[in-house]
N, C-alpha and C positions, 0 to 999 in steps of 0.2 A: 842204317838210320832211316826210319820211316818219316816221310813228310806228312804233316797235318794238312788235310785238304779243307779249304773253306767251302761252305755250301754254295752250290752253283748259283742260286738266286742272289746271294750276296755279292759274288764275283761279278754278276751281270748288272747289278744295280748301279746307277750313276752315283758318283761320289756325293753329289748334292743331296741325293735322297737319303744318304746315310748320316748326314749332319742333323743335329738337333733342330727341330722345327723353329724354335725361338731364334737360333742363330741364323738360319736361312732367311727368315722374314723380318729380322729386326729393322733393317734399313727401310723396307717398304712400309712397315707398321708406323715408324716414326714419320715417314713422309705423309701418310694418311692422317695421322693425328695432327701434325703441324698444319696441314691444309684445312682440316675441320675447324681447328681453333682459330685460324686466321680469319674465318668468316664469323663475324661477331653475332649475327642474328638471322642468318638465312633460313634456318629451320623454323624459328619462331615466326618469322614473317609469313612463311608459307602456311604454317598452322593457322595463324590469325586470318589470313585471306580465305582459307578453306572454310573454317567454321563460321566466319562472318557471312560468307556467301550462302552456305547451306542451311545454317541454323541447326536446331535439334534434328536428329536423324533416326527416329524410331522405325523399326521394320514396318513396311507397308505404307510409309508416308511419302508424300510428294517431295518433301525435303531430302529424304534419303536418296531418292533417284536423282534429284538435282545435284546433290553432292557427288554421287558416283559419276555422273556425266562430267562434272568439273575435274575430278581427279583423272579420269581417262584422257580428257583433252590436254591437261597439263603434262601428263606423262609422255604423251606423244610429242609435245613441244620440247621436252627435255631430251628427246632422242632415244627413249627406251623402246625396245622392240616387242613384238607380239603383245601389244597393249590390247586388252579386251575385257569385257564383262561377261562372266560365265553365269548362265541362268540358274537361279535358285528360287524356289517358292518359299515364302516366309509368312509367319503369323502376322495378323493385322489387328492389333488392339488399339482402341481409340479412347482417350481419357474423357473428352467432353468437359462440360462445366462441372465443377465440384466445389463443395464448401462444407465447413462444420461451424455451427453456431452453438455457443453455450447458452442454455436457457435458465439453468439454475446452477449455483446460487446467485448468478447475475448474468446479464446479457453481454456477450462478447463474441467476436469472431476468433476462430482458432486456425492458424496456418495448418495446411494439410496437403498431402499428395496421395492420391489413390495408388495402390500397389498394382504393378503391371499384371494384367490378366484378371483383375477383379471384375465381378459383376457390378452393375449399377444398383441404385436404390429405386423404389417407386418414385414417380414424378414429384410427389409431395414430401419425399424424403423419409427417413426413419428417425423418430424421436423416442428416446429411451434413456433410462437411468444407466449410469456407468458403474462397472465393477472393475477396480484396479487390482491386478495381480502381479506378482514379481517373477513367476516362472510357470512352466507347465505343471509342476508338482503343486504349486500354490493354487492353480486353477482347479486341479483335481480335488484338492482339499476343500475348496469352496464351491464345488459344482452346484450344490443346491441353491446358491445365491445367483447363479449366472443366467437362469432361464429368463428370456425376454429382455435381457440387458445387452448393452454394448460392453464387451470385454476389452480392457486396455492392458496390454503387456508393458509394464514399466520396468524394463530390464536394462540396467546400465551397460554400456559398451565395455567389453573386456578385450576381445579380439573378434575379427570378422567371422571366423568359423563358428565360434561359440554363440555369437549374438544373432547372426543372420538367420538361424533356424526359426526364430520367432516371426521373421518376415515370411519365410517359406511355408511354415506349418501352423502359424497362428490362427488363421481362419478355420482350418480343419479342427483344431483343438477346441476353439470357441464354439463352433457349430455342434460338436458332439455333446456339449453340455447345454444346448438350447439357446445360445446367444443369438442376437439378431444382426450383429455386426462385430467386426474385430478392428482394433487399433493397436499399433505398435509404437513404442518410443523409437525415434529415429536411430538407425543403425550407424552411429558415428560417435567419436569421442567428445565432441563439443560443437557448438555452432551458435549462430545469432538468430535463433528461432527459425532454423532452416530444416525442414523435413527432408528425408531421403526416400526416394522411390526405389523400385526394384521388383524383380519377378517374385510372384507367390504362386502357391499351388492349391488345388482342391482335391478332395477324396470323393470318389463316386458314391461312397456309402453314406455321406452326410449332405445336408443342404448347403448350397453355395451361398455364402453371405458376403456382403461388401466388406472390403478390407482397405485400410489406409494407414499412412504414417503421420504422426504429429511430432513437433519438435520436443527435444528433451526437456526444455523449460516448462512446456505446457503439461507434459506427462508428470513431471515432478510436482507441479501445482495441483493437479487433480489428485495425486497421491496424498499430498498434505491435506487437501480438503476432506478426502475420505477418512484419513486418520482423525480428523476433528469431529467426525460424525456428520458432516454436511452431505446433503443429497446433491448429486451432480447429474444434470440432465443435458443431453446434447441432441441437436438435429443434424443428421448427416444427409447431404444430397450429393449423389454421384450419377453422372450420365454415362459412365464407362460401358463399353460394349466390345465384343469380339466379332469382327467381320470375317468373311471368307479369306483364305490365304491369298497373298498377292505376289506377283512376279517381282523379283529383284535380281541382284547380280553380285558375285564376288569380283572385285576389281583387281586387275593385275597387269604388270608390265615387267620386262626383263632386260638384264644385261647379259647378252648371249655369250656363252663360253667359247673359247677359241679352239679347243681340241675335243671336248666331250660335251657338246651343248645339250644332249639328252639327259645328262646327269644334273641334278638340281640341288641347290641350296635355296630354300624358301624362307623368307622373313617378312614380318609385317605386324599388323594389329587388326582390330575390328573397326569397320567403317561405320557401323550403326552406333547410335547412342540412345539414351533415354530422351524423353520428349521435354525435358527441362534443361536449362543451361544450354550450352552448345557442344557438349561432349569434347571439349578441348583436351582435357587430361585423360578422359576415359571414352574413346581411345584414339581420337584423331592424332594425338601426339605420337602414338605407337606406329601408325602408318607413315607419318611424315618423317620420323628419324630413319626408318628403313628406306624410304624413298630417297631422301637426301643422301643417305649412304651410297646407294647405287649411283645416284647422279654424281656424287663426288668421285667415285671410282672411274666413271666414264670421263669426267673432266681431266683426271690425272692420267688417263690413258692406260689404266690398269685393267686389263681384261683377263680374268682367271680362266683356268682350264674348263671349269664347269659353268653352267648358267646360274646366275643369281636372279631369283624371281621375287619381286616385291608383291605382296598380297594384302588387299584390304578385305578381310572376311566379313560377311554380312550376317546379321542376326545372332551375334554372340549374346546380346543382353537378354533376350527372351525366347531362345529356341535352339541355338547352336546349329541352325540349318546350314550356314555357310561352311563351317568346319567339316560337317558330315558330307556335304556335297563335294567339297574339295577332295576329301579322301576317295569318294566314289569315282570322281573323274580322273584322279591322278595316281591311284594306288599302284598302277602298273609302271609308273615312271620311277627310275632309280633316284631316290632322294638321299643325299649324304647327310643333311642336317636340316632341321626345322627350328626357326628362331621366332619367338613371339615377344612383343613388348606390350604389356597390358597392365602395368602397375604405375602408370604415370611416368612422364619423362623428366623426372627430377634428377639430382646428381647421381650418376651411375656408380655402382659399387662393384659390379661384375656380372656374372651370369650364374643361374642355377642350371645344372646339366643332368640329364638322364640318358644313360647309354652304357656301353660296355666299359670295363676297366681299362682296356687298351685305348679306347676312344677318349676316355677321361684323361689319360696321361697326355695325349696330344692336345686336348682342349686346355689343360692346365698350362702347358707351354705357351700356347697362344695367349692365354690370360695374362701371363707374366709380362707380355709386351704392352699391356694396358695399365701396368702398375703406375706409370708416370702420371696418369690422370685419375688414379684412385679407383680404377675399374677392373682390377686384376683378379678379384676373388671368384673362385669357382665353387658354387654351393653343392651340397650333397645330392640335390635333385632339382629338376626344373622342367618347365614346359609351359602350357597354356591351354585355355579352353578350346581355342580354335584349332590348334595343332594336335590336340589330344587324340582325335579319331585316327589320324594317320600315324601318330606315335604308337598307338596300340597295335599297329601292324609290325612294329619292330624298328621304326626309324628313330635315330637319336634326336632328342629335342632339348631345347633350352629356353629359358625366359630371362629377359634383361632384368637384373636386380638393381634397384635404385633406393635412395633414401626416401622411404615411404612414410615418414613421420607425419606428414600433412595430408596424405592421400585420402583417408577416410573422413576427413573434415569436409571435403568437397564432393565426395563420391555420390553419384546419383542425385545431385542437388542442382538447383538453379544457379549455384555459384561455380559450377564447373565451366570456367571461361579462361581465355588465354592469359589473362593477367596473373593467374596463379602460378605460371611457369616461368622459369628463368631462361633467357636466350643462351647464356653461357652453359648452363646445365644441358640444354638441348643439344648444343654443339658437341659436348662431351659424349652424349648418347649416340650422336651420329658417328663420332670417331670409333666408339666401342663396337657398334653394329658393323661398320665398314671393315674394321680390322678383322673381326671374327668371321664375317661372311666371306671376305676376300680370301683369307688364308685357307679356310676349310674348302672353299671352291677351287683353290689352286693347288692343293696337295696332290702328289703323284697318284695317290689312291683314295678311294672313298673312306670315310670313317668306318672302322671295323665294328661290326655288330656282334652281339653275344653268340 
């Protein structure tokens, strides 16, 4: 009778390593979740303290550097190690004073926000008649009417990907048909006359014209006026300018691994924000829940095999310089997983994950440990703008998935402030980030790659 021989690697593996991941880590996951939920508002309080101190944090601004200094000082107080700011050169666009005044068919001020990267107007502004269009195709069909006018794209919000293209390419399309300025309807589902800013682009083959966003209520009003045959005349004044690149930093601190400290699980969000509101939702909350997760693990005495690195990436909003710089500085380090939170820290639903099938099987087991807080779902794909450059080298990545039903109401507006976020939801986000990061960082082996 021949004896069946087990593979040598299986015989050598510890019994614990052969157990399902969920079984091995169930008790510690529950310990982490219980501790996170027992703290009713720690993450929210830290978020509010940060954004109240720093204010808006657009790349190149003094506010951003003030905020980075605050984060680094507080990370050190919390006992994180290797706390530092890694240098990054970032774009420096300045809004300046800006306004839109309706001249015809009546006099009125119109709420507005210049789009990030826009050029300014002459000192006395631009006064011109408005042409309202509903799409790029509509503009093409009415190109003969656009010369010398202000083109307004009145495009209702359907989803971000479909609608944001008018913010990104509206000025280019309008300039191609001879317009003197471009306006877009705010990229959001609804608001209280709240315009949304955001990055826009230019094409070197056409004239750079000023571009701004106005509220959906005003865009709809201008559309009604045009349909009635009324002449609409606006004066736009914008002092916007782009200055030379400025020095800034990616902010980071670590919970050092006990056995393999050179192997990394990195998690966080972007530390910059637009220059309106205080960037509480987008994306100070993303940094704070990652930071609080690491702090919680330290408090519980849970030190994983690998290092957990908390990162506040800079310049996500108008350049992605921080994510690119992080890749360039750390591509030689073995990263097991990258986690980004940049969708608001509302009630967590789970994570989107991008990686190998074998890694996904492990992540799904970890996700099941978060079912008790409704955060166990593992989506078909995931990642984030800041972790994208390093993910493109083959590192598995994921993004925290949340109930985003209100996200685009406040996105890139002056209303992005801490009161829009729930302390309870934030603590659940802390729990989800802490469980996922800890277990991946503590596994016997790094997550398998394709």
